[in-house]
VEXDREN-2710 file (C-alpha; in Angstrom, 1 decimal):
% VEXDREN-2710
k/r/px/py/pz
1/UNK/-98.5/35.4/128.5
2/UNK/-101.6/34.3/126.7
3/UNK/-102.1/31.2/128.8
4/UNK/-103.4/31.3/132.4
5/UNK/-100.8/28.7/133.3
6/UNK/-97.0/28.6/132.8
7/UNK/-95.8/27.4/129.4
8/UNK/-92.1/27.7/129.8
9/UNK/-91.4/24.0/129.9
10/UNK/-92.1/22.1/126.6
11/UNK/-91.9/18.4/125.9
12/UNK/-91.6/16.4/122.7
13/UNK/-91.0/12.7/122.0
14/UNK/-90.7/10.3/119.2
15/UNK/-94.1/8.8/119.7
16/UNK/-95.9/12.0/119.0
17/UNK/-97.9/12.2/115.7
18/UNK/-95.6/13.8/113.1
19/UNK/-92.6/13.7/115.4
20/UNK/-89.3/14.2/113.6
21/UNK/-87.2/11.0/113.3
22/UNK/-83.8/10.6/114.9
23/UNK/-81.6/8.1/113.1
24/UNK/-78.0/7.3/112.2
25/UNK/-77.9/9.8/109.4
26/UNK/-76.1/13.1/109.0
27/UNK/-78.1/16.2/110.2
28/UNK/-80.9/14.2/111.8
29/UNK/-80.4/15.7/115.2
30/UNK/-79.8/19.2/113.9
31/UNK/-83.1/19.1/112.0
32/UNK/-84.8/18.2/115.3
33/UNK/-83.1/20.9/117.2
34/UNK/-84.0/23.5/114.6
35/UNK/-87.7/22.5/114.9
36/UNK/-88.0/22.1/118.7
37/UNK/-85.6/24.8/119.9
38/UNK/-86.3/27.7/117.5
39/UNK/-88.9/27.1/114.7
40/UNK/-91.7/25.0/116.0
41/UNK/-93.3/22.2/114.0
42/UNK/-96.5/20.6/112.7
43/UNK/-98.3/23.8/111.7
44/UNK/-102.1/23.5/111.1
45/UNK/-104.6/26.0/109.9
46/UNK/-107.6/25.8/112.2
47/UNK/-111.1/25.2/111.0
48/UNK/-112.5/26.9/114.1
49/UNK/-111.6/28.2/117.5
50/UNK/-114.3/28.5/120.2
51/UNK/-114.4/29.1/123.9
52/UNK/-116.9/27.7/126.3
53/UNK/-116.7/27.6/130.1
54/UNK/-113.0/28.5/130.3
55/UNK/-112.0/25.9/127.7
56/UNK/-110.7/26.8/124.2
57/UNK/-111.3/24.2/121.5
58/UNK/-109.2/24.3/118.4
59/UNK/-110.5/22.2/115.6
60/UNK/-108.6/21.2/112.5
61/UNK/-108.5/18.6/109.7
62/UNK/-106.1/15.6/110.0
63/UNK/-103.7/14.9/112.9
64/UNK/-101.5/17.0/115.1
65/UNK/-98.6/16.2/117.4
66/UNK/-100.0/17.9/120.5
67/UNK/-100.6/15.7/123.5
68/UNK/-102.0/16.6/127.0
69/UNK/-99.4/18.7/128.7
70/UNK/-97.5/19.8/125.6
71/UNK/-97.5/23.5/124.5
72/UNK/-98.8/24.8/121.2
73/UNK/-98.4/28.3/119.7
74/UNK/-101.5/29.9/118.3
75/UNK/-101.4/32.8/115.9
76/UNK/-103.7/34.7/113.6
77/UNK/-106.7/35.4/115.9
78/UNK/-108.0/38.8/114.7
79/UNK/-111.6/38.8/115.9
80/UNK/-114.1/37.6/118.4
81/UNK/-115.3/38.6/121.9
82/UNK/-113.4/41.3/123.9
83/UNK/-109.8/40.5/124.4
84/UNK/-109.6/38.1/121.4
85/UNK/-105.9/38.8/120.9
86/UNK/-105.3/37.0/124.2
87/UNK/-105.9/33.7/122.4
88/UNK/-102.7/34.2/120.4
89/UNK/-99.5/32.9/121.9
90/UNK/-98.4/29.8/123.8
91/UNK/-101.1/27.5/125.3
92/UNK/-100.6/24.4/127.4
93/UNK/-102.8/21.6/126.1
94/UNK/-105.2/20.0/128.6
95/UNK/-106.9/17.4/126.3
96/UNK/-106.8/16.1/122.7
97/UNK/-109.3/14.2/120.6
98/UNK/-109.7/13.4/116.9
99/UNK/-109.2/16.7/115.1
100/UNK/-109.4/18.7/118.3
101/UNK/-106.9/20.3/120.8
102/UNK/-108.2/21.9/124.0
103/UNK/-106.6/24.3/126.5
104/UNK/-107.6/26.6/129.4
105/UNK/-108.3/30.3/128.9
106/UNK/-109.8/33.2/130.9
107/UNK/-111.4/34.8/127.8
108/UNK/-115.1/35.0/127.2
109/UNK/-117.3/32.3/125.6
110/UNK/-117.7/32.7/121.9
111/UNK/-116.3/32.1/118.4
112/UNK/-112.9/33.6/117.6
113/UNK/-112.0/34.4/114.0
114/UNK/-109.1/35.0/111.6
115/UNK/-106.7/32.9/109.6
116/UNK/-105.7/31.0/112.7
117/UNK/-102.7/28.6/112.9
118/UNK/-101.4/26.3/115.5
119/UNK/-98.1/24.5/115.8
120/UNK/-95.9/22.9/118.4
121/UNK/-94.3/25.7/120.3
122/UNK/-90.4/25.8/120.3
123/UNK/-88.3/26.3/123.4
124/UNK/-87.4/29.8/122.3
125/UNK/-83.7/29.5/121.4
126/UNK/-81.8/31.2/118.6
127/UNK/-79.5/29.8/115.9
128/UNK/-76.9/32.6/115.3
129/UNK/-74.7/30.4/113.1
130/UNK/-75.2/27.5/110.8
131/UNK/-73.1/24.5/109.7
132/UNK/-73.5/22.3/106.6
133/UNK/-74.7/19.7/109.1
134/UNK/-75.6/21.3/112.4
135/UNK/-75.4/24.7/113.9
136/UNK/-74.8/26.9/116.9
137/UNK/-77.7/27.4/119.3
138/UNK/-78.1/30.0/122.1
139/UNK/-80.8/30.9/124.6
140/UNK/-82.8/33.9/123.7
141/UNK/-83.6/34.5/127.4
142/UNK/-81.9/37.8/128.6
143/UNK/-81.6/36.1/132.1
144/UNK/-79.4/33.3/130.6
145/UNK/-75.7/33.0/130.8
146/UNK/-75.5/33.5/127.0
147/UNK/-73.3/30.5/126.3
148/UNK/-73.4/29.1/122.8
149/UNK/-73.8/25.4/121.9
150/UNK/-72.1/24.2/118.8
151/UNK/-73.6/20.9/117.4
152/UNK/-71.6/19.2/114.6
153/UNK/-74.0/16.7/113.2
154/UNK/-71.9/15.5/110.3
155/UNK/-71.5/12.0/111.8
156/UNK/-74.0/9.2/111.8
157/UNK/-73.9/7.5/115.2
158/UNK/-73.2/10.7/117.2
159/UNK/-73.2/14.4/117.0
160/UNK/-70.2/16.3/118.4
161/UNK/-71.0/19.1/120.9
162/UNK/-69.1/21.8/122.6
163/UNK/-70.0/25.2/124.2
164/UNK/-68.4/28.6/123.9
165/UNK/-68.6/31.8/125.9
166/UNK/-68.7/33.8/122.7
167/UNK/-68.3/33.1/119.0
168/UNK/-67.6/35.3/115.9
169/UNK/-68.6/32.6/113.4
170/UNK/-69.7/28.9/113.4
171/UNK/-66.1/27.7/113.9
172/UNK/-64.4/30.4/116.0
173/UNK/-65.0/31.3/119.6
174/UNK/-63.6/31.9/123.1
175/UNK/-64.2/30.0/126.3
176/UNK/-64.3/26.5/124.8
177/UNK/-66.1/24.0/127.0
178/UNK/-64.9/21.3/127.4
179/UNK/-61.3/22.2/126.4
180/UNK/-59.6/20.4/123.5
181/UNK/-57.2/18.9/126.1
182/UNK/-60.2/17.5/128.0
183/UNK/-62.3/16.0/125.2
184/UNK/-60.7/16.4/121.8
185/UNK/-63.3/17.3/119.2
186/UNK/-66.1/17.8/121.7
187/UNK/-68.6/15.6/123.6
188/UNK/-70.6/12.9/121.9
189/UNK/-74.4/13.1/121.8
190/UNK/-75.8/9.7/120.8
191/UNK/-78.2/9.3/117.9
192/UNK/-78.1/5.6/116.9
193/UNK/-76.1/2.4/117.4
194/UNK/-76.0/1.9/113.6
195/UNK/-75.7/4.1/110.6
196/UNK/-78.9/4.2/108.6
197/UNK/-82.4/5.6/108.5
198/UNK/-83.9/3.3/111.3
199/UNK/-85.6/5.7/113.7
200/UNK/-84.6/5.6/117.4
201/UNK/-86.8/6.5/120.5
202/UNK/-86.1/9.9/122.0
203/UNK/-87.5/12.6/124.4
204/UNK/-86.7/16.3/124.4
205/UNK/-87.8/18.4/127.5
206/UNK/-86.7/21.9/128.2
207/UNK/-87.3/25.6/128.5
208/UNK/-85.7/28.8/127.2
209/UNK/-82.5/28.3/129.2
210/UNK/-81.7/24.6/129.0
211/UNK/-83.0/21.2/127.7
212/UNK/-82.7/17.5/128.2
213/UNK/-82.3/15.1/125.3
214/UNK/-82.9/11.4/126.0
215/UNK/-81.9/8.9/123.2
216/UNK/-82.1/5.1/123.0
217/UNK/-79.5/4.5/120.4
218/UNK/-80.5/0.8/119.9
219/UNK/-84.1/0.5/120.9
220/UNK/-86.6/0.0/123.8
221/UNK/-86.1/2.0/127.0
222/UNK/-82.3/2.1/127.2
223/UNK/-82.0/5.9/127.3
224/UNK/-79.0/8.1/127.7
225/UNK/-80.0/11.4/129.2
226/UNK/-78.0/14.5/128.2
227/UNK/-78.5/18.1/129.5
228/UNK/-77.1/21.4/128.2
229/UNK/-77.9/24.9/129.6
230/UNK/-78.0/27.0/132.7
231/UNK/-78.3/25.2/136.0
232/UNK/-79.7/26.3/139.4
233/UNK/-76.5/27.8/140.9
234/UNK/-76.1/28.4/144.6
235/UNK/-74.0/31.4/143.7
236/UNK/-76.1/34.6/143.2
237/UNK/-75.6/36.0/139.8
238/UNK/-73.4/33.1/138.6
239/UNK/-72.3/34.3/135.2
240/UNK/-71.0/30.9/134.3
241/UNK/-73.8/28.8/135.8
242/UNK/-73.9/26.7/132.7
243/UNK/-73.2/23.0/132.1
244/UNK/-72.9/20.8/129.0
245/UNK/-73.0/17.1/129.4
246/UNK/-72.2/14.3/126.9
247/UNK/-70.2/11.2/126.4
248/UNK/-66.4/11.4/126.0
249/UNK/-66.3/8.7/123.4
250/UNK/-68.8/6.7/121.2
251/UNK/-71.0/4.8/123.7
252/UNK/-73.9/3.9/121.5
253/UNK/-73.4/0.1/121.6
254/UNK/-71.6/-0.6/124.9
255/UNK/-72.6/-1.9/128.3
256/UNK/-70.8/0.7/130.4
257/UNK/-72.6/3.6/131.9
258/UNK/-72.5/6.5/129.4
259/UNK/-70.3/9.2/130.9
260/UNK/-72.7/12.0/129.9
261/UNK/-75.9/10.4/131.3
262/UNK/-77.6/12.5/133.9
263/UNK/-79.4/9.5/135.3
264/UNK/-76.4/8.3/137.4
265/UNK/-74.8/9.6/140.5
266/UNK/-71.1/9.6/140.7
267/UNK/-68.9/9.5/143.8
268/UNK/-65.8/10.0/141.6
269/UNK/-65.0/12.8/139.2
270/UNK/-66.2/10.8/136.2
271/UNK/-66.2/12.7/133.0
272/UNK/-69.1/13.9/130.9
273/UNK/-70.2/17.2/132.6
274/UNK/-68.3/20.5/132.0
275/UNK/-68.8/24.0/133.4
276/UNK/-67.1/27.0/131.7
277/UNK/-65.3/28.4/134.7
278/UNK/-65.0/28.1/138.5
279/UNK/-67.4/29.9/140.8
280/UNK/-64.6/32.6/141.1
281/UNK/-65.3/33.4/137.4
282/UNK/-61.6/32.8/136.5
283/UNK/-59.8/30.0/134.7
284/UNK/-61.1/27.7/132.0
285/UNK/-63.6/24.8/131.6
286/UNK/-63.7/22.5/134.6
287/UNK/-65.1/19.0/135.1
288/UNK/-68.1/18.8/137.3
289/UNK/-69.0/15.8/139.5
290/UNK/-72.6/14.7/139.8
291/UNK/-74.1/13.5/143.0
292/UNK/-77.8/12.4/143.3
293/UNK/-80.2/12.5/146.2
294/UNK/-79.2/10.1/149.1
295/UNK/-76.8/8.1/147.0
296/UNK/-75.6/5.5/149.5
297/UNK/-72.0/5.6/148.4
298/UNK/-71.8/1.8/147.9
299/UNK/-70.4/2.2/144.4
300/UNK/-68.6/5.0/142.6
301/UNK/-71.2/5.4/139.8
302/UNK/-74.7/4.1/140.2
303/UNK/-77.9/4.8/138.3
304/UNK/-80.7/6.6/140.3
305/UNK/-83.4/4.1/141.2
306/UNK/-81.1/1.1/140.5
307/UNK/-80.8/-1.8/142.9
308/UNK/-78.6/-0.8/145.8
309/UNK/-78.7/2.9/144.9
310/UNK/-80.2/4.3/148.0
311/UNK/-82.6/3.9/150.9
312/UNK/-84.8/0.8/150.5
313/UNK/-87.5/0.2/148.0
314/UNK/-90.5/2.2/146.8
315/UNK/-92.9/3.2/148.3
316/UNK/-91.4/5.0/151.3
317/UNK/-92.8/3.3/154.5
318/UNK/-93.8/6.3/156.7
319/UNK/-95.8/8.1/154.0
320/UNK/-96.3/5.6/151.2
321/UNK/-94.6/8.1/148.9
322/UNK/-92.2/8.4/146.1
323/UNK/-89.3/10.4/147.5
324/UNK/-86.9/12.3/145.2
325/UNK/-84.2/14.9/145.2
326/UNK/-82.1/17.0/142.9
327/UNK/-78.9/16.1/141.1
328/UNK/-76.0/18.2/142.5
329/UNK/-73.1/19.5/140.5
330/UNK/-69.8/19.5/142.4
331/UNK/-66.8/21.7/141.5
332/UNK/-64.8/22.9/144.5
333/UNK/-68.0/22.5/146.5
334/UNK/-71.7/22.3/145.5
335/UNK/-72.1/24.6/142.6
336/UNK/-75.8/24.0/142.0
337/UNK/-78.3/21.5/140.8
338/UNK/-79.8/20.5/137.4
339/UNK/-83.2/22.1/136.9
340/UNK/-86.3/20.0/136.4
341/UNK/-84.6/16.7/137.1
342/UNK/-85.4/14.5/140.1
343/UNK/-83.5/11.4/141.3
344/UNK/-85.6/9.0/143.4
345/UNK/-84.1/7.9/146.7
346/UNK/-85.6/4.4/146.3
347/UNK/-84.7/1.3/144.4
348/UNK/-87.5/1.3/141.8
349/UNK/-86.7/-1.8/139.7
350/UNK/-89.1/-2.0/136.7
351/UNK/-92.0/-0.2/138.4
352/UNK/-92.1/2.8/136.1
353/UNK/-91.9/2.7/132.3
354/UNK/-90.4/5.6/130.2
355/UNK/-93.1/8.2/129.6
356/UNK/-95.2/7.2/132.7
357/UNK/-96.7/10.3/134.3
358/UNK/-96.7/10.8/138.1
359/UNK/-98.7/13.5/139.9
360/UNK/-96.4/15.6/142.1
361/UNK/-97.1/16.4/145.7
362/UNK/-95.7/18.7/148.4
363/UNK/-93.2/21.0/146.7
364/UNK/-94.3/19.6/143.3
365/UNK/-98.0/19.7/143.9
366/UNK/-99.9/20.4/140.7
367/UNK/-97.0/19.3/138.5
368/UNK/-96.7/16.3/136.2
369/UNK/-93.5/14.3/136.5
370/UNK/-92.4/12.0/133.7
371/UNK/-90.5/8.8/134.4
372/UNK/-87.5/7.9/132.2
373/UNK/-85.5/4.7/132.2
374/UNK/-81.8/5.4/132.0
375/UNK/-79.7/2.5/131.0
376/UNK/-76.5/1.7/129.0
377/UNK/-77.3/0.6/125.4
378/UNK/-76.5/-3.0/126.3
379/UNK/-75.9/-4.8/129.6
380/UNK/-78.0/-5.2/132.8
381/UNK/-77.6/-1.9/134.6
382/UNK/-80.8/0.2/134.8
383/UNK/-82.3/3.1/136.7
384/UNK/-85.2/5.6/136.7
385/UNK/-85.3/9.4/136.9
386/UNK/-88.2/11.9/136.6
387/UNK/-88.5/15.1/134.6
388/UNK/-90.8/18.0/135.6
389/UNK/-93.0/18.6/132.6
390/UNK/-95.1/21.4/134.1
391/UNK/-92.6/24.0/135.3
392/UNK/-91.4/26.6/135.8
393/UNK/-87.9/25.2/136.5
394/UNK/-86.1/27.0/139.3
395/UNK/-82.8/28.6/138.7
END
């Protein structure tokens, strides 16, 4: 690893300079996934790259999408002080300014040379098969379950998504998740509440084995939070420790809680989350129930951080803290938890806006946690969850 800190978790959002637009048009989501999962984006040729006091400064002309905490990929460093090749590779950004990106390094002070480029680093996924609008994506991490994710982005309001254990081409595979009998045509990933080129707010946070996509299909902070990828299984060597979430019908303009949103905790077997097989490794796709930290059980489905969700209001009296816990996946017992996602145990009201950064403490000391408001596209229900932007995510 070129960086002295972990770079496995990457984050992108629609407010970044040169961010790709998500709208109610065909292929808009697939273009984003190509860029942020496998290709990278916003490539710049650097005017200079220098190191002073453990800080590398990359200078360029114009603007770049990098923000503090994001990860860039540097290439083309061919000269400079000893160990110069160590400045190539992924780097976690510590600061940005006009025409400048900075990051930490252990390399010596000096000027580094070459035809040096910098771009937003992708998550490191593969695209083994393409569709006219969409494609099939797969983790490149040898430690992953190897499940494939087929995204059909031929619609305008939603993309249709399903997973497979194996595939021979873009339309043929085994181990369909969810089954056709469970969700005909696959799960719905929201893009926009109306067909057309109007851009919608979004966040994408993930690593080489899974990612979260948060979309506000109408506007504002009404995000639906989707996850696909490997989870943190309680079973050692869980070959099917993978989950795909999504809505079971078009929920881009309704007031009910989107079935695929990972921001709520369910006391019933509400749809929207599917695992390829039972923990016994036999059978077919199964529905997984989601239960958040200290859900008080007052209602069957409640947003994390919403009024009446849990134990009193923020902050927690004894330590003046923000207390959180993992979102558990239930399928014949607790199968595991979603990585990098924290549900607060308090009622938070409107205290945290989407994108607000909180410094972690205790088990999350040294990490940055990002708040995200999770809400139906319309209606009054609302909640707040937090995503770990620093990593690494435990599995």
